[in-house]
C-alpha positions, 0 to 999 in steps of 0.5 A: 500499499502506498500513501504520499508521505506514508509507508510503502508496506502495510504493517501488521497490527498497525492502523492507518494513523500509525503509518503516516508521519505526515500525520503525527511529527512523532514518533519516527523510527530510524532503527530498520537494521536493528529490526523491521516491523512484521509485514501484514503479509507475512502475518496473514500467511502465518497465521492458519499455522497458528490455529487448525493447521498446528500439526508436527511436520514429523507425524504421518497423519494429515495434520502432520502431512499438511505441516510437512508439505507447508514446510517443503515449500517454505524451503523451495521458496526461500531457496528459490529467492537465494537462486539456490535447492530446497535441500541446501537451505536450513532454517535456523531461530536467527541469523546469529545461530546460523553465523555460529553454525556456519564457522564451527560446523566447517570447523569442525568437520575440516580440522582432521584435514589440518585445516584449523585457521578460520579468518574473517575480519574485525568489522563482523557482527558479534555472532561471526566474532564470537564463534571465531573466538570458540574456534581458538578454544576448540584448538584453532586459530582466528586471524582478522583480515586488515580493513581499508579505512573505507571500510572494505577489505584490504586485498593484500591481507586478504590473501596473505591470511586466506591459504591452504591451512584454513578451513572457512573465511567469512566475511559481511556482505554489508555491514550492519554499522556503516553499511559498506558493501563488500565485493562478495563476488571476487572475495568467495572466488579467491577463497574457492581458489585455495579450496577455503570454504567461504561463508557471508553474513547477509542478514543486512544484505539480503532485499538489498542487493542482488543474492544469487548462489548460481552467479556468486560462489559463496558456499554458506550465507546467513539471512535473518527475517527480522530485518526484512519483515517476518518475526523475530526468531526465524532465520536461515543458513544456505549451505552449497551442496557439498560443503563440510559441515558438523551440526552444533546439536542432536538428537533427532532427524529432522532437515537431514540431521543438520538442525534436530528438533521439531521445526517452527512451521508457522515462522518457516512460512513467514520467513518465505512470504518475507523473503519473496517480497523482499526480493521482488521489491529490491530495486524499487526500495534500494532507489527508494532508501538511497534517495531518502538517505541522500537527501538526508546526508546533504541536508545535515552536512549543509547544516553541521559542516564538520559531520563525518559519515562513515564509510562515504567513499565506498559502495554502501547499501542505500538503508545504513547511514553512520553520522559522527559530530565532533564535540558530542557523544552518542549516548547523549544524542540518542537520549535527546533523539528519543526525548523528541521521538526519533528512534536511532541507534548508536551501532548493532542493536546486540551491543546496545548499552555497552560504553566502548566505541563500535568495534567496526569504527575503530577497526577502520581507524576512527579516532575513539573521540569521533567514534564515540559520537557515531549515530546510526541512522537506518531506513526502511519501510516506515521511512518517508520524506516526511520523517527526513525533513523532521530529523534534518530540523531536529538533528543539528538542533540538538547538536548545537545544543550539545556543544553549547552545553559542552563549551559551558 
């Protein structure tokens, strides 16, 4: 549903007034990289599986067969959105589980070959970095690729670290804090040439960039439902056929034994619907969000000339902007914005409450004082021209006030 000045999508549980920023200047939601509202189409698709279609897909009776059919169709539908086959898709509880399954599952499978190292970047989501730390506790080695100041992978460092003793290399497709897009096509090909399994965390990429396993040779890829209008609690891991991987859990034959446990049929159906909508609307969303983000950045830089947009010199996804203003701090700014009804973040939602500067900004060489003032504004289905206008009016005013207080 498209209304002038309003959201582009129907949001589950929202009346028409709740969707129109032009009718109510507050609140404004600019934290879509943290989570997105459940789309009405997704909720509609899921609803029957909370009621009459409640069967366990492992049961052989009619209720079970009905659930199994829906689950199998969900596998096929999500896989099709990734350019994959249904047997290459594993439903997970979230992107974090998918990331852990990829790194630890491949490391444990390849350790007997003498491939005991895991290579990743220092700007990954903590799900990947924590999994890499676990590898070291299990006797393996963690290696971190050097980053360029614009947020992209340093090619020479990649080539130096990704070699014959590496089990898996994991590089995030779109960074969740600064939006920088890595050249996954090239990185996956170079890893494959060395016999190294390649994984990419595509949680922020899917629905924004073209993700196709037929043309890009990643071996594993993680997605998360709640970033694309599905509920929290569902994700998926693509595993290219033939990729060596061990399960993290044991106790059942579900999903060919790769992830045992009774499947969440309703969530799988919801992810399938959300994925189809995300792919169908991807090009339109890219152009729409890019225009909004560019207008926001241009206006803020005109009003605050010494502000810094992180990663601006690199290719970026259209929905994430990270801005720092010297002489301010993100904690105070977030509180001030929230009081004005504007929801933003200082970085990853998984790091909320942290008093340390962003590990992403530190890794690309941003000074600590500048990193400590970073605000992430992430756009999505609730972002409109009216919302951008409101932020452009409010944010510079709050910066001026913060600087006056600091001077006093």
